[in-house]
PAZAPA-4460 file (N, C-alpha, C; in steps of 0.05 Angstrom, whole numbers, plus 32768, in hexadecimal, padded with zeros to 4 digits):
% residues 307
    n_x    n_y    n_z   ca_x   ca_y   ca_z    c_x    c_y    c_z   seq   type   mol
   7E93   817C   8081   7EA0   816F   8069   7EBB   8164   8071     1      M     A
   7ECC   8174   807E   7EE6   816A   8087   7EFB   816C   8071     2      G     A
   7F13   8174   807A   7F29   8177   8067   7F3C   815F   806A     3      K     A
   7F44   8154   8054   7F56   813D   8054   7F6E   8143   8042     4      H     A
   7F86   813D   804B   7F9E   8142   803B   7FAA   8127   8034     5      V     A
   7FAC   8121   801A   7FB7   8108   8010   7FD2   810F   8003     6      V     A
   7FE7   8103   800E   8001   8108   8002   8009   80EF   7FF1     7      V     A
   800C   80F3   7FD8   8011   80DD   7FC5   7FF9   80D8   7FB4     8      G     A
   7FFD   80D5   7F9A   7FE7   80D1   7F87   7FED   80B8   7F76     9      S     A
   7FF8   80A3   7F83   7FFD   808B   7F75   7FE5   8078   7F76    10      G     A
   7FEA   805E   7F76   7FD4   804B   7F74   7FC1   804C   7F8C    11      Q     A
   7FCB   8052   7FA4   7FBA   8054   7FBB   7FAF   8071   7FBF    12      V     A
   7FC1   8084   7FBC   7FB8   80A0   7FC0   7FA2   80A8   7FAD    13      G     A
   7FA3   809E   7F95   7F8E   80A5   7F81   7F73   809A   7F89    14      T     A
   7F73   8080   7F91   7F5A   8074   7F9B   7F50   8083   7FB3    15      H     A
   7F61   8089   7FC6   7F5A   8096   7FDF   7F4D   80B2   7FDA    16      L     A
   7F5B   80C2   7FCA   7F51   80DD   7FC4   7F36   80DB   7FB6    17      A     A
   7F33   80C9   7FA4   7F19   80C6   7F95   7F03   80BE   7FA8    18      G     A
   7F08   80AC   7FBA   7EF3   80A4   7FCD   7EEB   80BB   7FE0    19      K     A
   7EFF   80C9   7FE9   7EF9   80E0   7FFB   7EE9   80F6   7FEC    20      L     A
   7EF0   80FB   7FD3   7EE1   810E   7FC4   7EC4   8105   7FC0    21      L     A
   7EC0   80EB   7FBB   7EA5   80E0   7FB7   7E95   80E4   7FD1    22      T     A
   7EA3   80E3   7FE8   7E95   80E6   8001   7E90   8103   8008    23      Q     A
   7E98   8115   7FF7   7E93   8132   7FFB   7EA8   813F   800C    24      G     A
   7EBF   8133   800F   7ED4   813F   8020   7EE3   8154   8010    25      R     A
   7EEF   8166   801F   7F02   8179   8013   7F1D   816C   8012    26      Q     A
   7F28   8168   7FFB   7F40   8158   7FF8   7F57   8169   7FEB    27      V     A
   7F6E   8168   7FF8   7F86   8174   7FEE   7F9A   815D   7FE8    28      T     A
   7FA4   815C   7FCF   7FB7   8148   7FC7   7FD2   8155   7FC4    29      V     A
   7FE6   814A   7FD1   8001   8155   7FD0   8013   8141   7FC1    30      V     A
   8020   814B   7FAC   8034   813B   7F9E   804B   814D   7F95    31      T     A
   8061   8142   7F8D   8077   8152   7F84   806F   8161   7F6A    32      R     A
   805F   8156   7F5A   8058   8162   7F40   803F   8174   7F41    33      S     A
   8030   8172   7F57   8017   8181   7F59   8000   8174   7F4B    34      G     A
   8002   8159   7F45   7FED   814B   7F38   7FD8   8141   7F4C    35      S     A
   7FC1   8138   7F41   7FAC   812E   7F52   7F92   812D   7F43    36      G     A
   7F7E   8120   7F4F   7F64   811D   7F41   7F54   8137   7F40    37      P     A
   7F43   8139   7F2D   7F31   8150   7F2B   7F20   8152   7F44    38      D     A
   7F1C   816A   7F4D   7F0C   816F   7F65   7F1C   8173   7F7E    39      G     A
   7F36   816B   7F7E   7F47   816E   7F94   7F58   8188   7F91    40      A     A
   7F60   8193   7FA8   7F73   81A9   7FA8   7F8F   819C   7FA3    41      V     A
   7F9D   81A4   7F8F   7FB7   8197   7F88   7FCE   81A9   7F91    42      K     A
   7FE0   819E   7F9F   7FF7   81AD   7FAA   8011   819F   7FA2    43      V     A
   8024   81AF   7F98   803E   81A4   7F91   8051   81A9   7FA8    44      A     A
   805B   8193   7FB3   806F   8195   7FC9   807E   817B   7FCC    45      A     A
   8097   817D   7FD2   80A8   8166   7FD7   80AB   8162   7FF5    46      D     A
   809C   814F   8000   809C   814C   801D   80B6   8141   8027    47      V     A
   80C8   8138   8015   80E3   812F   801E   80F5   8147   8023    48      A     A
   80ED   815E   801A   80FD   8176   801F   80F9   817F   803C    49      D     A
   810E   817F   804C   810A   8184   8069   8104   81A1   8070    50      P     A
   8105   81B2   805D   8100   81CF   8063   80E8   81D8   8053    51      V     A
   80EA   81DC   803A   80D4   81E7   802A   80BD   81D4   8028    52      I     A
   80C3   81BB   8021   80AE   81A7   801F   809F   81A2   8039    53      G     A
   80AE   81A0   804E   80A1   819B   8068   8090   81B3   8071    54      R     A
   8099   81CB   806D   8089   81E2   8074   8070   81E4   8063    55      A     A
   8072   81DC   8049   805B   81DD   8038   8046   81C8   8041    56      R     A
   8050   81B0   8049   803D   819B   8052   802F   81A5   806C    57      L     A
   803D   81B1   807E   8030   81BB   8096   801B   81D0   808F    58      I     A
   8022   81E1   807C   800F   81F6   8073   7FF5   81EB   8068    59      E     A
   7FF8   81D8   8056   7FE0   81CD   8048   7FD0   81BB   805B    60      V     A
   7FDC   81B1   8070   7FCE   819E   8082   7FBE   81AD   8098    61      T     A
   7FC3   81C7   809B   7FB5   81D6   80B0   7F97   81D4   80AB    62      R     A
   7F88   81CE   80C0   7F6B   81CB   80BE   7F61   81B0   80B4    63      G     A
   7F74   819E   80AF   7F6C   8184   80A5   7F65   8171   80BC    64      A     A
   7F51   815F   80B6   7F4B   814A   80CA   7F5F   8133   80C8    65      D     A
   7F67   812C   80B0   7F79   8115   80AC   7F8E   811C   8098    66      V     A
   7FA7   8112   809D   7FBD   8114   808B   7FC5   80F8   8084    67      L     A
   7FC4   80F1   806A   7FCA   80D6   8061   7FE6   80D5   8054    68      Y     A
   7FF6   80C3   805E   8010   80BE   8051   800E   80A7   803E    69      N     A
   800A   80AE   8024   8008   809A   800F   801F   809B   7FFB    70      C     A
   8035   80A8   8003   804B   80A9   7FF1   8059   808E   7FF0    71      V     A
   8068   8088   7FDB   8076   806F   7FD9   808F   8072   7FC8    72      N     A
   80A5   8079   7FD4   80BE   807B   7FC5   80C5   8060   7FB8    73      P     A
   80D4   8061   7FA3   80DE   8048   7F97   80ED   8038   7FAC    74      R     A
   80E9   801E   7FAB   80F3   800D   7FC1   8111   8010   7FC5    75      Y     A
   8120   8014   7FB0   813D   8016   7FB3   8145   8032   7FBE    76      H     A
   8132   8044   7FC3   8138   805E   7FCE   812C   8062   7FEA    77      R     A
   8122   804D   7FF6   8116   8050   8010   8129   805B   8025    78      W     A
   8142   8052   8025   8155   805B   803A   815A   8079   8039    79      L     A
   8159   8084   8021   815E   80A1   801F   8145   80B2   8020    80      T     A
   812F   80A8   8015   8117   80B9   8012   8105   80B8   802A    81      D     A
   8102   80A1   8037   80EE   809F   804C   80F4   80B0   8065    82      W     A
   810C   80B0   8070   8110   80BF   8089   8107   80DC   8088    83      P     A
   810F   80EC   8073   8106   8108   8073   80E8   810A   806E    84      P     A
   80DD   80F8   805E   80C0   80F9   805A   80B1   80F3   8074    85      M     A
   80B9   80DF   8082   80AC   80D8   809C   80AE   80EF   80AF    86      A     A
   80C4   80FD   80B0   80C7   8114   80C2   80B4   812A   80BA    87      A     A
   80AF   812E   80A0   809C   8143   8098   8080   813C   80A0    88      S     A
   8078   8123   809E   805D   811B   80A6   805A   811E   80C4    89      F     A
   806D   8117   80D4   806B   811A   80F1   8069   8138   80F8    90      L     A
   8079   8148   80EB   8078   8165   80F0   805C   8171   80E9    91      A     A
   8051   8168   80D3   8037   8173   80CA   8021   816A   80DD    92      A     A
   8022   8150   80E5   800D   8146   80F7   800F   8154   8112    93      A     A
   8027   8159   811C   802A   8165   8136   8022   8183   8135    94      E     A
   8029   8190   811F   8023   81AC   811D   8006   81B3   8119    95      S     A
   7FF7   81A0   810C   7FDC   81A6   8104   7FC6   8196   8113    96      T     A
   7FCE   8180   8120   7FBA   8170   812E   7FAB   815C   811C    97      G     A
   7FB2   815B   8102   7FA5   8148   80F0   7FAD   812C   80F8    98      A     A
   7F9B   8119   80F5   7FA2   80FD   80FA   7FB4   80F3   80E4    99      V     A
   7FCB   80E9   80EB   7FDE   80DE   80D7   7FD6   80C1   80D2   100      L     A
   7FCE   80BC   80B9   7FC6   80A1   80B1   7FDB   8097   809C   101      T     A
   7FEA   8083   80A4   8001   807A   8094   7FFA   8062   8084   102      I     A
   8000   8062   806B   7FFF   804A   805A   8019   803A   805E   103      L     A
   8017   8025   806E   802F   8014   8073   8030   7FFC   8061   104      G     A
   8040   7FE9   8069   8042   7FD0   805A   804B   7FBA   806C   105      N     A
   804F   7FA2   8062   8055   7F8A   8072   8072   7F84   8074   106      L     A
   8083   7F92   8065   809F   7F8C   8065   80AC   7F8B   8081   107      Y     A
   80A6   7F9E   8093   80B3   7F9E   80AD   80B0   7F84   80BE   108      P     A
   809B   7F74   80B8   8098   7F5C   80C7   80AE   7F48   80C1   109      Y     A
   80B7   7F48   80A8   80CB   7F34   809F   80BD   7F19   809C   110      G     A
   80CD   7F04   8097   80C2   7EE9   8095   80B6   7EDF   80B0   111      P     A
   809E   7ED4   80AE   8090   7ECA   80C6   8085   7EAE   80C0   112      V     A
   807F   7E9F   80D5   8071   7E86   80D2   8054   7E8A   80D9   113      D     A
   8042   7E86   80C6   8026   7E89   80CB   801C   7EA4   80C1   114      G     A
   8002   7EAA   80C6   7FF6   7EC3   80BC   8002   7EDB   80C9   115      P     A
   8002   7EF1   80BA   800C   7F0B   80C4   7FF6   7F19   80D3   116      L     A
   7FFC   7F20   80EC   7FE9   7F2F   80FD   7FF7   7F48   8107   117      T     A
   7FE7   7F5C   810F   7FF2   7F76   8116   8003   7F75   8130   118      E     A
   8001   7F61   8140   8010   7F5F   8159   802C   7F53   8155   119      D     A
   8033   7F4B   813D   804D   7F40   8138   8063   7F56   813B   120      L     A
   807A   7F4F   8144   8090   7F62   8145   8099   7F6A   8129   121      P     A
   80A3   7F83   8127   80AF   7F8C   810D   80CC   7F83   810E   122      L     A
   80D1   7F6A   8106   80EB   7F5D   810B   80FC   7F5A   80F2   123      A     A
   80F4   7F66   80DC   8104   7F62   80C4   8120   7F6E   80C8   124      S     A
   8134   7F60   80BD   814F   7F69   80BE   8157   7F79   80A5   125      T     A
   8145   7F7C   8092   814A   7F8B   807A   814C   7FA9   8081   126      S     A
   8161   7FB7   8078   8163   7FD4   807F   814B   7FE4   8075   127      P     A
   8140   7FDD   805D   812A   7FEC   8053   8111   7FE7   8063   128      K     A
   810C   7FCF   806C   80F6   7FC9   807D   80F9   7FD6   8098   129      A     A
   8111   7FD8   80A1   8116   7FE5   80BB   8111   8003   80BA   130      Q     A
   8114   800F   80A2   810D   802B   809F   80EF   802F   80A4   131      V     A
   80DF   801D   8098   80C2   801F   809C   80BA   8019   80B9   132      R     A
   80C8   8006   80C5   80C2   8000   80E1   80C8   8018   80F3   133      A     A
   80DE   8025   80EE   80E5   803D   80FE   80D1   8054   80F9   134      K     A
   80C7   8056   80E1   80B2   806A   80DC   809A   8066   80EE   135      M     A
   8091   804D   80F0   807A   8047   8101   8081   804B   811F   136      W     A
   8099   8042   8127   80A1   8045   8143   80A2   8062   814B   137      A     A
   80AD   8073   813A   80AF   8090   8140   8093   809C   8141   138      D     A
   8082   8095   812F   8067   80A0   812F   8057   8096   8147   139      A     A
   805A   807D   814E   804C   8072   8166   8056   807F   817F   140      L     A
   8070   8084   8181   807B   8092   8199   8070   80AE   819B   141      A     A
   806D   80BC   8185   8061   80D7   8186   8044   80D5   818E   142      A     A
   8036   80C1   8185   801A   80BD   818D   8018   80B8   81AB   143      H     A
   8028   80A6   81B5   8027   809F   81D1   8030   80B6   81E3   144      E     A
   8040   80C8   81D8   8048   80E0   81E7   8033   80F6   81E5   145      A     A
   801D   80F2   81D6   8008   8106   81D4   800D   811C   81C0   146      G     A
   8022   8118   81AF   8029   812D   819C   8019   812B   8182   147      R     A
   8011   8113   817A   8001   810F   8162   7FED   80F9   8167   148      I     A
   7FDC   80F5   8153   7FCA   80DD   8152   7FD2   80CF   8138   149      R     A
   7FD6   80B5   8139   7FE0   80A7   8122   7FD5   808A   8121   150      V     A
   7FD3   8080   8108   7FCD   8064   8103   7FDB   805C   80EA   151      T     A
   7FDF   8042   80E7   7FEC   8038   80CE   7FDB   8021   80C3   152      E     A
   7FD8   8021   80A9   7FC8   800C   809B   7FDB   7FFD   8088   153      V     A
   7FDB   7FE2   808B   7FEE   7FD2   807C   7FDF   7FBD   806B   154      R     A
   7FE7   7FBB   8052   7FDB   7FA7   8040   7FF0   7F96   8033   155      G     A
   7FE7   7F80   8026   7FF9   7F6F   8017   7FFC   7F7A   7FFB   156      S     A
   8005   7F6A   7FE8   8009   7F73   7FCC   7FEF   7F7D   7FC0   157      D     A
   7FF0   7F95   7FB4   7FD8   7FA3   7FAA   7FD0   7F98   7F8F   158      Y     A
   7FB6   7F99   7F89   7FAC   7F95   7F6E   7F92   7FA5   7F6C   159      F     A
   7F89   7FA8   7F53   7F71   7FB6   7F4E   7F74   7FCB   7F39   160      G     A
   7F5E   7FD9   7F32   7F60   7FEF   7F1E   7F74   8004   7F27   161      P     A
   7F85   800D   7F14   7F98   8021   7F1B   7FB1   8017   7F29   162      G     A
   7FB5   7FFD   7F2A   7FCD   7FF2   7F37   7FE6   7FFB   7F27   163      A     A
   7FFC   7FFE   7F35   8014   8008   7F29   8020   7FF3   7F17   164      S     A
   8034   7FFB   7F07   8041   7FE8   7EF5   8052   7FD4   7F05   165      D     A
   8055   7FD8   7F1F   8064   7FC5   7F30   8052   7FAF   7F3B   166      Q     A
   8038   7FB1   7F37   8026   7F9E   7F42   8029   7F82   7F34   167      S     A
   802A   7F6D   7F44   802D   7F52   7F39   8014   7F4A   7F2A   168      Y     A
   7FFE   7F57   7F30   7FE5   7F51   7F22   7FDC   7F68   7F0F   169      L     A
   7FF0   7F77   7F07   7FEC   7F8D   7EF4   7FEF   7F83   7ED7   170      G     A
   7FFA   7F95   7EC6   7FFC   7F8F   7EAA   800D   7F76   7EA4   171      D     A
   8022   7F72   7EB5   8033   7F5B   7EB0   8023   7F40   7EB2   172      R     A
   800D   7F41   7EC1   7FFC   7F2A   7EC4   7FE4   7F2B   7EB1   173      F     A
   7FD8   7F42   7EAF   7FBF   7F45   7EA0   7FC2   7F45   7E82   174      L     A
   7FD8   7F50   7E78   7FDB   7F51   7E5B   7FDE   7F35   7E4F   175      V     A
   7FF0   7F25   7E59   7FF0   7F09   7E4E   7FD7   7EF9   7E54   176      P     A
   7FCA   7EFE   7E6B   7FB2   7EF0   7E71   7F9D   7EF6   7E5C   177      L     A
   7F99   7F0F   7E55   7F85   7F17   7E40   7F8D   7F0C   7E25   178      R     A
   7FA6   7F0A   7E1F   7FAF   7F01   7E05   7FB1   7EE3   7E02   179      A     A
   7FAC   7ED5   7E18   7FAD   7EB8   7E17   7FCA   7EAD   7E16   180      G     A
   7FDC   7EBD   7E20   7FF9   7EB6   7E1F   8002   7EAC   7E3B   181      K     A
   8019   7EA0   7E3C   8024   7E97   7E55   802C   7EAF   7E66   182      T     A
   8024   7EAE   7E7F   802B   7EC4   7E92   8046   7EBD   7E9F   183      I     A
   8059   7ECF   7E9D   8073   7ECB   7EA9   8073   7ED6   7EC5   184      Q     A
   8079   7EC5   7ED8   8079   7ECB   7EF4   8095   7ECE   7F00   185      L     A
   8098   7EDF   7F13   80B1   7EE1   7F22   80B2   7ECD   7F39   186      L     A
   809B   7EC3   7F41   8098   7EB3   7F59   8089   7E99   7F53   187      W     A
   8089   7E86   7F65   807B   7E6D   7F61   805D   7E72   7F5D   188      P     A
   8051   7E61   7F4C   8035   7E65   7F44   8022   7E5A   7F58   189      A     A
   802A   7E49   7F6A   8017   7E3B   7F7B   801B   7E40   7F99   190      D     A
   8026   7E57   7FA0   802A   7E5E   7FBC   8013   7E71   7FC4   191      M     A
   8004   7E6B   7FDA   7FEF   7E7C   7FE3   7FFA   7E98   7FEC   192      P     A
   7FEC   7EAD   7FE4   7FF6   7EC8   7FE9   7FDD   7EDA   7FED   193      H     A
   7FDF   7EEC   8000   7FC9   7EFF   8004   7FCD   7F17   7FF1   194      T     A
   7FB7   7F1F   7FE4   7FB6   7F36   7FD2   7FA3   7F4A   7FDD   195      W     A
   7FAA   7F64   7FDD   7F99   7F79   7FE8   7F8F   7F8B   7FD2   196      T     A
   7F75   7F8F   7FD2   7F67   7F9E   7FBD   7F69   7FBC   7FC2   197      Y     A
   7F72   7FCB   7FAE   7F78   7FE7   7FB2   7F61   7FF8   7FBD   198      L     A
   7F48   7FF5   7FB3   7F32   8004   7FC0   7F2E   7FFD   7FDD   199      P     A
   7F34   7FE4   7FE5   7F32   7FDD   8002   7F47   7FEB   8012   200      D     A
   7F5F   7FF0   8006   7F74   7FFF   8014   7F6A   801B   801A   201      V     A
   7F5F   8028   8006   7F55   8043   8009   7F3F   8044   801E   202      A     A
   7F2C   8031   801E   7F17   8030   8032   7F23   802D   804E   203      D     A
   7F37   801C   8051   7F42   8018   806B   7F50   8031   8076   204      A     A
   7F5E   803F   8064   7F6A   8058   806C   7F56   806D   8076   205      L     A
   7F3F   806F   8068   7F2B   8082   8070   7F1F   807A   808B   206      I     A
   7F19   8061   808F   7F0E   8058   80A8   7F22   805D   80BF   207      V     A
   7F3B   8055   80BB   7F4F   8058   80D0   7F54   8075   80D8   208      A     A
   7F54   8086   80C4   7F59   80A2   80CA   7F43   80B0   80D9   209      G     A
   7F2A   80A6   80D6   7F13   80B3   80E2   7F0A   80A7   80FC   210      A     A
   7F13   808F   8103   7F09   8081   811B   7F1F   8080   8130   211      D     A
   7F1A   808C   8147   7F2E   808D   815C   7F36   8072   8166   212      E     A
   7F25   805E   8162   7F2D   8042   816A   7F45   8038   815A   213      R     A
   7F4A   8044   8143   7F60   803B   8132   7F7A   8048   813A   214      A     A
   7F7A   805D   8149   7F92   806D   814E   7FA4   805F   8162   215      W     A
   7FBE   8062   815E   7FD1   8057   8170   7FD9   803A   816B   216      G     A
   7FD2   802F   8154   7FD9   8014   814E   7FD7   800F   8130   217      R     A
   7FE4   7FFA   8125   7FE2   7FF3   8109   7FCA   7FE1   8104   218      P     A
   7FC2   7FE0   80EB   7FAB   7FCF   80E2   7FB1   7FC3   80C7   219      W     A
   7FA6   7FAB   80C2   7FA9   7F9F   80A8   7F90   7FA3   8097   220      H     A
   7F94   7FAB   807E   7F7D   7FB0   806C   7F6D   7F96   8068   221      V     A
   7F53   7F97   806A   7F42   7F80   8064   7F4A   7F74   8049   222      P     A
   7F52   7F5B   8048   7F5B   7F4E   8030   7F4F   7F33   802E   223      S     A
   7F4A   7F2A   8015   7F3D   7F10   8011   7F50   7EF9   8017   224      A     A
   7F46   7EE1   8017   7F56   7ECA   801D   7F6D   7EC7   8008   225      E     A
   7F84   7EBD   8010   7F9A   7EBB   7FFE   7F95   7EA9   7FE6   226      P     A
   7FA0   7EB1   7FCF   7F9E   7EA2   7FB6   7FB9   7EA0   7FA9   227      L     A
   7FBE   7E8A   7F9A   7FD6   7E87   7F8B   7FD4   7E96   7F71   228      T     A
   7FEB   7E9A   7F63   7FEA   7EA6   7F48   7FD9   7E94   7F36   229      F     A
   7FDB   7E7A   7F39   7FCC   7E68   7F27   7FAE   7E6B   7F2C   230      R     A
   7FA6   7E6D   7F45   7F89   7E70   7F4C   7F7F   7E8B   7F41   231      Q     A
   7F8F   7EA0   7F45   7F87   7EBA   7F3B   7F84   7EBA   7F1C   232      L     A
   7F97   7EAE   7F0F   7F96   7EAC   7EF2   7F7D   7E9E   7EE9   233      G     A
   7F76   7E88   7EF6   7F5F   7E78   7EEE   7F45   7E87   7EF3   234      A     A
   7F44   7E96   7F0A   7F2B   7EA5   7F10   7F28   7EBC   7EFD   235      R     A
   7F3E   7ECA   7EF6   7F3C   7EE0   7EE3   7F34   7ED6   7EC8   236      M     A
   7F40   7EBF   7EBF   7F3A   7EB4   7EA5   7F1C   7EAC   7EA4   237      A     A
   7F12   7EA1   7EB9   7EF5   7E99   7EBA   7EE4   7EB2   7EB7   238      A     A
   7EEC   7EC8   7EC3   7EDC   7EE1   7EC0   7EDD   7EEB   7EA3   239      L     A
   7EF2   7EE4   7E95   7EF4   7EEC   7E79   7EEA   7ED6   7E66   240      L     A
   7EE0   7EC1   7E72   7ED5   7EAA   7E63   7EEB   7E9E   7E51   241      D     A
   7F03   7E9A   7E5E   7F19   7E8F   7E4F   7F25   7E78   7E60   242      R     A
   7F35   7E67   7E53   7F43   7E52   7E62   7F57   7E5D   7E75   243      P     A
   7F5D   7E4D   7E8A   7F72   7E56   7E9D   7F8C   7E5A   7E8F   244      A     A
   7F9B   7E6F   7E96   7FB4   7E75   7E88   7FCA   7E62   7E90   245      P     A
   7FDE   7E61   7E7E   7FF7   7E53   7E85   8009   7E66   7E95   246      K     A
   8018   7E5B   7EA8   802A   7E6B   7EB8   8046   7E5F   7EB7   247      L     A
   805A   7E71   7EB7   8076   7E68   7EB7   8086   7E7A   7EC9   248      A     A
   8096   7E6E   7EDB   80A6   7E7D   7EED   80C2   7E82   7EE2   249      Q     A
   80CB   7E9B   7EE2   80E7   7EA1   7EDA   80FA   7E95   7EEE   250      L     A
   8110   7E89   7EE6   8124   7E7F   7EF9   812F   7E95   7F0A   251      P     A
   8133   7E8F   7F24   813D   7EA4   7F36   8158   7EAE   7F2E   252      W     A
   816B   7E9E   7F25   8185   7EA9   7F1C   8182   7EBE   7F06   253      P     A
   816E   7EBA   7EF4   8169   7ECD   7EDF   815F   7EE7   7EEB   254      L     A
   814D   7EE5   7EFE   8142   7EFD   7F0B   8159   7F0D   7F19   255      V     A
   816B   7EFE   7F27   8181   7F0B   7F34   8193   7F19   7F1F   256      R     A
   8197   7F0C   7F08   81A7   7F19   7EF3   819A   7F32   7EE8   257      A     A
   8180   7F31   7EE5   8172   7F49   7EDB   8174   7F60   7EF0   258      L     A
   8176   7F59   7F09   8179   7F6D   7F1E   8193   7F7D   7F1C   259      G     A
   81A6   7F73   7F0E   81BF   7F82   7F0A   81BA   7F9A   7EF9   260      L     A
   81A5   7F9A   7EE9   819F   7FB0   7ED7   8187   7FC1   7EDF   261      F     A
   8177   7FB6   7EF2   815F   7FC4   7EFB   815F   7FC6   7F19   262      S     A
   8161   7FDE   7F25   8161   7FE0   7F42   8148   7FD4   7F4F   263      P     A
   8131   7FD7   7F42   8118   7FCC   7F4E   8119   7FAD   7F4E   264      M     A
   8122   7FA1   7F38   8124   7F84   7F37   8139   7F7A   7F4B   265      V     A
   814E   7F8A   7F4E   8163   7F82   7F61   8159   7F81   7F7D   266      G     A
   8144   7F90   7F83   813A   7F90   7F9F   8127   7F79   7FA5   267      E     A
   8121   7F69   7F91   810E   7F53   7F95   8118   7F3E   7FA9   268      L     A
   8133   7F3C   7FAC   813E   7F29   7FBE   8134   7F2E   7FDB   269      K     A
   812D   7F47   7FE1   8125   7F4E   7FFC   8108   7F44   8002   270      H     A
   80F8   7F3F   7FED   80DC   7F37   7FF2   80D7   7F1B   7FE8   271      V     A
   80EB   7F0D   7FE0   80E7   7EF2   7FD5   80D9   7EDF   7FE8   272      R     A
   80DF   7EE2   8002   80D3   7ED1   8016   80B5   7ED3   8016   273      Y     A
   80AA   7EE9   800D   808D   7EEC   800D   807F   7EDB   7FF8   274      Q     A
   808E   7ED0   7FE5   8082   7EC1   7FCF   808C   7EA4   7FCD   275      F     A
   80A0   7E9D   7FDD   80AA   7E81   7FDC   809E   7E71   7FF3   276      T     A
   808D   7E7C   8003   807E   7E6F   8018   8063   7E7C   801A   277      A     A
   804F   7E6F   8026   8035   7E7C   8029   8037   7E97   8038   278      P     A
   802A   7EAB   802D   802B   7EC6   8038   800E   7ECF   803D   279      Y     A
   8006   7ECE   8056   7FEA   7ED2   805C   7FE6   7EE9   8070   280      V     A
   7FD6   7EFC   8068   7FD0   7F14   8078   7FB6   7F0F   8087   281      L     A
   7FB7   7F13   80A1   7F9F   7F11   80B2   7F94   7F2D   80B7   282      D     A
   7F7C   7F32   80AD   7F70   7F4D   80B0   7F57   7F4C   80C2   283      S     A
   7F56   7F37   80D3   7F3F   7F33   80E4   7F3A   7F4B   80F6   284      T     A
   7F4F   7F56   8101   7F4C   7F6C   8115   7F3D   7F84   8109   285      A     A
   7F45   7F8C   80F1   7F37   7FA3   80E5   7F1A   7F9C   80DE   286      F     A
   7F16   7F84   80D3   7EFB   7F7C   80CB   7EE8   7F7C   80E2   287      Q     A
   7EF1   7F70   80F9   7EE0   7F6E   8110   7EDC   7F89   811E   288      R     A
   7EF1   7F99   8120   7EEE   7FB3   812E   7EDD   7FC7   811F   289      T     A
   7EE0   7FC8   8105   7ED2   7FDD   80F6   7EBC   7FD2   80E4   290      F     A
   7EB7   7FB8   80E4   7EA2   7FAD   80D4   7EA6   7FB0   80B6   291      G     A
   7EBF   7FAE   80AD   7EC5   7FB2   8091   7ED0   7F98   8086   292      V     A
   7EC5   7F8E   8070   7ECE   7F75   8064   7EDD   7F7C   8049   293      A     A
   7EEE   7F6A   8040   7EFB   7F6F   8026   7EE7   7F6C   8010   294      P     A
   7EEC   7F79   7FFA   7EDC   7F76   7FE2   7EDD   7F58   7FD9   295      T     A
   7EC7   7F4C   7FD3   7EC8   7F30   7FCA   7EDB   7F2D   7FB3   296      P     A
   7EEB   7F18   7FB3   7F01   7F15   7FA1   7EF9   7F16   7F84   297      I     A
   7EE3   7F09   7F7C   7EDB   7F09   7F60   7ED2   7F25   7F57   298      D     A
   7EC6   7F34   7F68   7EBF   7F50   7F61   7ED8   7F60   7F5E   299      L     A
   7EEC   7F5C   7F6F   7F05   7F6B   7F6D   7F14   7F63   7F54   300      A     A
   7F15   7F49   7F4D   7F22   7F41   7F35   7F14   7F4B   7F1C   301      L     A
   7EFA   7F4C   7F1C   7EEB   7F56   7F05   7EF1   7F74   7F01   302      K     A
   7EF1   7F83   7F17   7EF8   7FA0   7F16   7F14   7FA4   7F0C   303      A     A
   7F26   7F92   7F14   7F42   7F94   7F0A   7F43   7F8F   7EEC   304      T     A
   7F35   7F7B   7EE2   7F34   7F76   7EC6   7F27   7F8D   7EB6   305      L     A
   7F11   7F97   7EC1   7F03   7FAD   7EB4   7F14   7FC6   7EB4   306      D     A
   7F23   7FCA   7EC9   7F33   7FE2   7ECB   7F4A   7FE3   7EB7   307      G     A
***
């Protein structure tokens, strides 16, 4: 059956734990609150705590095949929260022998010309992105030294059932779409962008953690061809048998002003480049190596609407 430890029960961790349970796996979910899906062993621990939390993570990971890092601190807290968390995961993987499977992201690449591939340097000059780059560099160094086995899975902006309130294709998009009202956008409506479906993220984590061909390198989650906000709105509206929605972009100076009152909005300046030019994720390597394709976009959009 195999034991799997999932740390974090947010939009990805919830999908991941659910899929593992459906597969008949023994699943332990670790969160600060001790929450998690029915059927999982639920453990309350703060993995950012370098003493008690770290020791608890090592304890619950003993005997596990895979340890999944699916935690996601608020973006404005990355500099403080990620380093101790990353150290706890490395300690648990080294102490127990579980394969460390990290949910990464694309921020460390920074702005690039052309599609994003896994062989690109992690060249972002943003301090927060550099924290994530260092996490991967430290984990890879431990892997190459024979201390742990590790892989990292990276996706673009998430959408799907259970997406967080920060998702660009979550309620801020779906509520006005359903109501036939104008959708207010933070970014241009007609810029191609890759979107990554949440269940596909969970599937990729499971594959990468179990297959030794995945270890020692990063992978991109199988993702459908890029679509603009306008194209997404039209396709979702068609699924609802409604006219294409109207879209309006908020002026950037207004967004910057709102950032003075909201830490999360204030951080948008660091990711603006992802939406003011085409942002295309190349997931060919994962698809060819493991024979896994992304969920067809219309099926994914229908599930998002149904969810």
